[in-house]
N, C-alpha and C positions, 0 to 999 in steps of 0.2 A: 268575402272582401266588400265593405266598404266601399258607396262611388258618390263624384259629389258631382253637381254642372260647375264645372268654370262661369261663371259668370256676373255680371254688377245686380248689386238687387239697389232699383231704381233711390231706396228709399234713404241710402247711407250716401248717395256720391258724394255728399256736402259734408260727412259727418266730420270730424276731425283727425287727423292722426296718430301715429305713435310714434313716441320717439321715447329707447329703453337704451337706457343707458344703467351698464355694469361697473361698479368703482372694485373689481378684484380685486381680492383680499380684504377689503376693507371693514373691521373691527364699527361698535356703533360707538364705543366708548374715545375709541380714534377720531371723529369727527367728531363728538364733544367734546376733544381736546384740540382741536384743530381750526384753525382760520378760517373758515369755509361759507363767508354769507352768500355763495352763486348755495350750495343744497341747501342752507340754512333757507333763502330766499323760496324755493319748494317747498321745502318743509313747511313755511308760514302762509303760505299762499294754499297748499295741498292737506291732504294726509297723510298721516304717517305713521309709520310704530322704527326704536330702537327695538324689539323684540324678538323678532322673525323669527324664522327656526329654518335654517338650512337642510339638509340631509345628512346620515351616515354612508357612508365615512364625508366626511368635507373637504372634498376634494374637487380640484376642479371642472374637468371634464365633466363627473359622473351629478354636482352642483348645475351643470348648465343646461344635463339632458334634463335633467329634474326639471327646471326653472322651464323651461323651452316645451318638452314635451306632458306639465302638465302628469307627474306622474312619477311614483317614487322607486328607487333603482330595482324594485323585485319585478317595474313591469320592467324595464330598459334594459336592464342585463347589467350596463357600465357599471364598473366600481373603480373604474384604473382611469388615469390619466392614461389612456388604449381607446381605440373607434372599433366600432363592431361594425357590421351590415343590420338594420332593426328591420324588424318587420315592416312595411312603410303598409303594407297589406289592412294593417290594423293597425299601426302606429302612428302619430304625424304629426309630431313640430307644428308652435304658432309661426312658420315661419312660411312650411309648407303650405295651411292650412288658408294663410289668409293669399296667398298663389294661385290657390286653384280657387276661390272667392274672387276672383281680379284684383283682386291687391296688389299693388307697385313695395316689392318688397328690397329693403337694402341692405348691409350687413357689414359693420368695419371690425376690425376686427388684430389684435395682439398677437395672437399664438395660430398658427398657420392649422391645427390641428382645428379648430370653429367653421374652416371649411365644412366640416364634418356635418355641422348642424344642422344641416336641410339635405334638402337633394337638388343635386346640378341645376332643378331647373327652375329653380323656388324664386333663385334672384334677378332682380331684376339689374345687381350692382352691389358688389364685394369691391373691397381695399381689404387690403394685408402691407404692415408694417411691422418686420421684427423690436419686440417689447423693447424700449431701453427705457434708463434712468432718467440718462440726459431731458432738461425739463424742456426743450422744445423741442421735441419729438413728442412729448403728449400735445406741443398744441398742433405740433400736421398732422393730427390725424384728428385733432377734437375741427380744426380748420377746414379738412378735406370732408370730412362728414359732417360743419355750416354749409358750405359751401354747395354740396349735394340736394342738403335739403330746402335752399334756397331756391337752385334753380330745376330742380327734378321732383319734389315733393312727391317722395314718398308715403305709400301707407302707415307704413311699419320701418323702422329706422331703430338697427341694432347695431348702439357701438359700447363694444368692451375695452374701456379702458386699464392694461396689466399692471403698472408701472408698481403702486401701491403695493403686491402681492410679490411684487419682484425683491423691491425693497426689506420687505418683512423676510423674505427669503436670508436674505443676504446681513443685514441689520438688527434684524429682530421686530414681530411684531410691539409694539409699542413705544416704540427706540426713539430716540429723535427723531433721522434721520427717519423713519417714516412717517409719523407726523410731519415731516413737510414736503412729503412726497402726498401726502391726500391735499394738502395745500396748494403744492401745484396742481391738483386732477382736480380743482375745486378751479382753478379758474381755464382749466380746458374744459370744462360742464359751461363756466363764462359764459366761453368764445361761442356755442352754441344756441345758448339764453340771446346775449345781444344781438345775433348774426338774425333771427327771429322776431327781436323787437324791433329792429332798426326796420325789418322788412316789413313793419306792421301786419303779421301773422304769427302770435303768439295764442292766439283763439283758433288758429284751423291744427293746434296741437297738444296732445297730450304728453308728459314728462314724470316715466317710470324710473325714477333708481332705484336703482339697488344693491347689496355685494356678491357674491356666492358665496361665500364661508370669511369666517378669521381668520385668528393664528396665534399659537402660543410659542412663547421662544422663536423659534425662526419654525418653525413647521404648524403642520394644521389634518392629522394624519388623526387622531383621536376626538373625543368627543365632550371632551371640556367649554362648561357656557359662553367662553372664550372663539374657541372654535366656531357653534354652535349655532349662535347667534348673531344676527344680522338686519344692519335696516332696511328697509324698505318704504317707499314713499310715492307720492301720486300726483301731479296738480294739472287741473287745465280745466275748462270747460265743465260745469254741471259737479264738477267733487269739492266738498268742505273745505274749505280753508281752514288750517291752523286746528288742526283736527286729528288729536291722538287717540289713535284706529285700538277698542279696545279688547276688541278678538282676536281669537291666532289666526296668525299670519303664516302660514309654509312658505318656502323658497318654490313649491310648485300649485302652489295658486296665482303665481302669474299666467301662467296664458291662459287659464280658463277664465280670468280680468281682460289682459289682454282683447280674448276675444268676445265677451261682451264692448270693450270700448269703440271697437271698432265694427261692432254690431253681424260679424260670422251668421253667414246660413247654416253653419256644421255643427254639429253637434257632434263629438266622437268621447270617449272614453278618458274619463283625469280623475285624479285621485287626489286631486284638485278643486276646489272652487273659487267661484268669483265674489271678493271683497265688498258686499254691498253696502259695507258703513263706509263706504268711501261717499257714495253720492248724494248728492245734496236729495231734497226730499223732491219726491215727480221726476226722477231722474234715474237713470241705469236698469 
C-alpha cells in the first residue's frame, strides 16, 4: 500500500490552481466549425492539439477514469458506463492526489455517476445539475462554478459540460444542432474566464480544456478517428502561447500534467506522461 502525508508543501502555497473543463463529446472538427471565441482564446494564449487521442472504448465513464487516474482501461478496469470499486490502495485519481497533498478540490458535473470519480472525502465542494440542452442550463452550472472559484479559490476545479454529447446522441455528431450546442458551451466557458478576468485573477489559474471522446452518427462506441480524436489545450502562467503541440497527447496524460502544474509531491503509477512541450523554457 502506498502512503502519503497530507500536508501543504510551503514552496507551492502561491502556485496557480487548475481549472479543468471537459467538453463532453466535442469533436475537434466540430470545434473548428463552431464560433467559439472563448475556447479559441485559450488556444491562442496557450498550447494545444486537435489531434489528441482518447481510449478505446470511447465511452464517457471509462474515458473520464483514464483522464483522471492517468491510466489505460486495463489498469482501472472500467469498460462501460458503470461504476466499480477501484482498489484505491494502489490507484488514485488526480482528485484524491490533490486532496491527500492538502489541496482544495471542487467538482461540477451534469451526470450523477461522476460522483464516483473520487473518494467521498476528496472533494471540498460538489455541485450536480442534470444535463439539459436548454442553453440556460449551461449558464447556470457555469455561473455556479465561476462563483465558487471567485469566492473559495479551489486549487483544482473540475467541470464537465455534458450537453454537446447529449445533442450528439439526439441529433447526430456534426449536425447543425450539434455545432450550435458547442457555441452555447463556449459561452459557458466564457462565463468562467470573464469572472476571473474581472476579479483580476487570471494569473491564479491554469485552464485545461479537453474532450473525453468524439462521435459519429448518433453514437461513440467504435474505434473510428472521429470518435477517438479529441481536443486538448492548456493556458496559464509559464505556458507557451499559440503553441500547437507536435508530440503525441493521450487522454491519460491529463492527470500527470495536472500533477506537474499543481506541483504535487506524490508519485504513483501512471501510463500517462507530463506533456513537457507546453512549458516555456525553464518552466515546469
